[in-house]
C-alpha positions in Angstrom: 141.5 126.4 86.5 144.5 124.2 87.2 144.9 120.4 87.2 147.5 117.7 87.8 147.5 113.9 87.6 148.2 111.5 90.4 152.0 111.4 90.9 152.6 114.7 89.3 154.1 117.6 91.3 153.4 120.5 89.0 150.0 122.1 88.4 149.0 122.8 84.8 146.7 125.6 83.7 143.7 124.0 82.0 141.8 127.1 80.9 140.8 130.6 81.8 137.1 131.2 81.5 134.5 133.8 82.4 131.7 131.2 83.2 131.2 129.6 86.5 131.8 126.1 85.1 134.0 124.2 82.8 134.0 120.7 81.2 137.3 118.9 81.1 137.6 116.4 78.3 140.2 113.8 77.1 140.9 112.4 80.5 142.1 108.8 80.8 139.7 106.4 82.5 140.7 105.0 85.8 143.1 107.8 86.6 142.9 110.2 89.6 142.9 113.9 88.8 143.3 116.9 91.1 141.8 120.3 90.3 141.8 123.8 91.9 140.4 127.2 90.8 141.1 130.8 91.6 139.5 134.0 90.5 141.0 137.2 89.2 139.8 140.7 88.4 141.4 144.1 87.5 142.7 144.4 91.0 144.5 141.1 91.6 144.4 137.3 91.5 142.6 135.6 94.4 143.7 132.6 96.5 143.5 129.0 95.2 140.4 127.0 96.1 140.7 123.8 98.1 141.7 120.8 95.9 139.0 118.6 94.3 140.1 115.0 93.8 138.3 113.0 91.2 138.9 109.3 90.2 137.5 108.7 86.8 135.2 105.7 86.7 133.9 103.8 83.7 131.6 101.0 82.7 132.5 97.4 83.6 134.5 95.1 81.4 132.4 92.5 79.5 131.2 89.4 81.3 131.9 85.9 80.0 129.0 83.5 79.5 130.2 80.2 81.0 127.1 78.0 80.5 123.9 77.9 78.6 122.2 74.5 78.5 118.9 72.7 78.8 117.7 70.3 81.5 114.2 69.0 81.7 112.8 71.7 79.4 114.5 74.4 81.4 117.2 76.8 80.2 120.1 77.2 82.6 122.5 80.1 82.2 125.6 81.3 84.1 128.3 83.9 83.6 131.4 85.3 85.3 131.6 88.6 87.1 133.5 91.3 85.1 137.2 91.3 85.6 137.1 95.1 86.1 134.1 96.9 87.7 135.3 100.2 86.3 135.9 101.6 89.7 132.2 101.5 90.5 130.4 98.7 92.2 128.5 96.3 90.0 124.8 97.0 90.4 123.4 94.0 88.5 123.1 92.2 85.2 120.8 92.3 82.2 120.0 89.3 80.0 118.6 89.5 76.5 117.4 86.7 74.2 117.1 86.9 70.4 113.4 86.8 69.3 112.0 85.4 66.1 112.3 88.9 64.6 116.1 88.7 65.3 115.9 91.4 67.9 117.5 91.0 71.3 114.8 91.5 73.9 115.3 91.7 77.7 114.6 88.5 79.6 113.2 90.2 82.7 113.2 87.0 84.7 117.0 86.9 84.6 117.8 90.7 84.6 118.6 91.2 88.3 119.9 93.7 90.7 122.7 92.1 92.8 125.7 89.8 92.4 123.9 86.6 91.3 125.4 85.2 88.1 123.1 82.3 87.3 119.5 82.1 86.1 117.1 79.3 85.1 113.8 79.8 83.3 111.3 77.4 81.7 111.4 76.9 78.0 107.8 77.9 77.7 108.9 81.6 77.9 110.5 81.4 74.5 107.7 80.1 72.3 105.3 82.8 73.5 105.3 86.6 73.2 107.5 88.5 72.9 110.1 85.9 71.7 107.8 83.7 69.6 110.5 81.1 68.8 109.7 77.7 67.3 111.0 74.2 67.8 114.5 73.8 66.4 115.2 77.5 66.7 118.5 78.3 68.3 118.5 80.4 71.5 121.0 83.2 71.4 121.7 85.0 74.7 123.4 88.3 75.5 124.5 89.2 79.1 125.9 92.5 80.3 126.7 94.0 83.6 126.2 97.6 84.7 127.3 100.0 87.3 126.5 103.7 88.2 128.3 104.8 85.0 126.5 102.6 82.5 126.3 99.2 80.8 129.2 97.0 79.8 129.4 95.7 76.2 127.4 92.5 75.8 128.8 88.9 75.9 127.0 86.8 73.3 126.5 83.0 73.7 127.3 80.5 71.0 124.1 79.2 69.3 124.3 75.7 70.8 120.9 75.6 72.6 117.7 74.7 70.7 114.2 75.5 71.8 112.4 72.5 73.4 108.6 72.4 73.2 105.9 70.1 74.6 105.1 67.4 72.0 102.3 68.1 69.5 99.3 65.9 69.1 100.2 62.5 67.6 97.7 61.3 65.0 97.7 57.4 65.0 96.5 55.4 62.0 95.9 51.8 61.5 99.0 50.4 59.8 98.5 46.7 59.9 95.8 44.3 61.0 95.8 40.5 61.6 93.3 38.2 63.1 94.2 39.1 66.7 96.7 41.9 66.4 96.8 45.4 65.0 99.7 47.8 64.4 99.2 51.5 64.9 101.6 54.1 63.4 102.0 57.8 63.9 104.4 60.6 63.0 106.9 62.0 65.5 105.7 65.3 67.1 106.5 68.4 65.1 109.9 69.8 65.7 111.5 66.6 67.2 114.5 64.7 66.0 115.8 61.2 66.6 118.0 62.6 69.3 115.1 63.9 71.3 113.9 61.8 74.3 110.3 61.3 73.2 108.2 58.5 74.6 104.6 57.6 73.7 101.9 56.5 76.2 99.2 54.3 74.7 95.8 53.9 76.3 92.9 51.6 75.4 
């Protein structure tokens, strides 16, 4: 078997084998290679086969996560398309979120076939199975692209998004009482901070 790279004029002998196949290794990704084969026996050497042209494809380059934020108890994510598709069309994207067990699990609602590079999901997905996150836990996201060759390496978000949960049950107590007024007091819902936008609705 003989080969040459794109732009080369001379053919180089790769190997002489007795089998009907051969695996060529050590080739540089993204290059175009040309191959041809001929047989020989005790009588003579046969003619060359027709040339086989192969362009070496590879997995895409990593994506870049451009946004991960919260709006109205909804997680919004976006990312860029890879700068290099590896010579093979991007099939889709896979999104993973770190669980309470510190394992990155696939977020199927955002893992899509196609070119869309945004996803929005309700926060309620993250404090249930399989993620089981709690209020104040940071949400860490991984995004990767894939083509026919395989998956890119993952881009990991910075831990700047915190889980938001519906408020827990307030437990009011009588704090002060006068002749015609009373003052009730209760603790803030579990997992909230002064920065959270929490309002209380009183009924009587």
